[in-house]
C-alpha positions in Angstrom: -16.6 9.6 -1.1 -15.4 6.2 0.0 -15.8 3.1 -2.2 -18.3 0.7 -0.5 -18.1 -2.1 -3.0 -17.1 -5.6 -1.8 -13.4 -6.2 -1.3 -11.8 -7.9 -4.3 -8.2 -9.2 -4.7 -5.8 -6.3 -5.3 -3.7 -6.1 -8.4 0.0 -6.8 -8.1 1.2 -3.2 -7.9 -1.7 -2.1 -5.7 -0.7 -4.9 -3.3 3.0 -4.0 -3.4 2.2 -0.3 -2.7 -0.1 -1.2 0.2 2.5 -3.5 1.7 5.2 -0.9 1.4 3.0 1.7 3.2 2.4 -0.9 5.9 6.1 -1.7 6.2 7.1 1.9 6.5 4.5 2.9 9.1 4.7 6.6 10.0 7.5 7.1 7.5 5.4 6.2 4.4 5.7 9.0 1.9 6.4 9.0 -1.8 10.2 8.7 -2.0 10.4 6.2 0.9 7.7 4.1 -0.7 9.6 4.2 -4.0 12.8 3.0 -2.3 11.0 0.2 -0.5 9.3 -1.0 -3.6 12.5 -0.9 -5.7 14.4 -2.9 -3.0 11.6 -5.5 -2.7 10.7 -5.7 -6.4 14.3 -5.5 -7.7 13.3 -3.1 -10.5 12.9 0.7 -11.0 9.5 2.2 -10.1 8.2 5.5 -11.3 7.1 8.0 -8.6 4.1 8.8 -10.8 2.9 5.2 -10.8 3.1 5.2 -7.0 1.1 8.4 -6.6 -1.5 7.2 -9.1 -1.9 4.0 -7.2 -2.0 5.7 -3.8 -4.8 8.0 -5.1 -6.7 5.0 -6.3 -6.3 3.2 -3.0 -7.3 6.4 -1.2 -10.5 6.6 -3.2 -11.3 3.0 -2.3 -10.8 3.9 1.4 -7.7 1.6 1.8 -5.2 4.4 2.6 -5.4 7.8 4.2 -3.1 10.8 3.7 -1.9 13.6 5.9 0.7 16.3 5.4 3.7 16.6 7.7 5.3 19.9 8.7 7.0 21.9 6.0 10.8 21.5 6.0 13.6 23.8 4.8 15.2 20.8 2.9 12.1 20.7 0.7 11.9 24.4 0.1 9.2 24.8 2.7 7.0 22.1 1.3 5.4 19.4 3.4 5.7 15.7 2.8 2.5 13.8 2.2 2.4 10.7 4.5 0.1 7.7 3.9 -1.3 5.1 6.3 -3.1 1.8 5.7 -6.7 1.9 6.8 -8.8 -1.1 8.0 -10.3 -1.6 4.5 -6.7 -1.8 3.1 -5.7 -4.4 5.7 -8.9 -6.4 4.8 -8.0 -6.1 1.1 -4.4 -7.4 1.7 -5.8 -10.3 3.8 -8.3 -11.2 1.1 -5.7 -11.0 -1.7 -3.3 -13.2 0.3 -6.1 -15.8 0.9 -7.2 -15.7 -2.8 -3.6 -16.2 -3.9 -3.0 -19.1 -1.5 -6.3 -20.7 -2.8 -5.1 -20.4 -6.4 -1.8 -22.0 -5.5 -3.5 -24.7 -3.5 -1.9 -23.6 -0.3 -3.9 -24.5 2.8 -4.0 -21.3 4.9 -4.6 -23.3 8.1 -1.5 -24.6 9.8 -1.3 -28.3 10.5 -1.8 -29.5 14.0 -0.1 -32.7 15.0 
């Protein structure tokens, strides 16, 4: 069941996870998301917090998940890949605009 509530600004970690999934594209799975977040945030991130956040974002209709093919390197298990959905893109845009408004940043470029 998808969440149909109005879009609200994302929390910091939700936003970071959604941005990591967006940056990684087709390669967005748990360990890659963790590496991306640690590189961008400059701090360790638990894999459990990532999967908890991904599940929350999935329940809100902001990300989708699919399984890849099983691989011998993973003992025959498949990786779970994530993708940003339209609602997730909308939430990221809304969050950016809300943050810019709070900082007093005019989101429209000046024309001279």
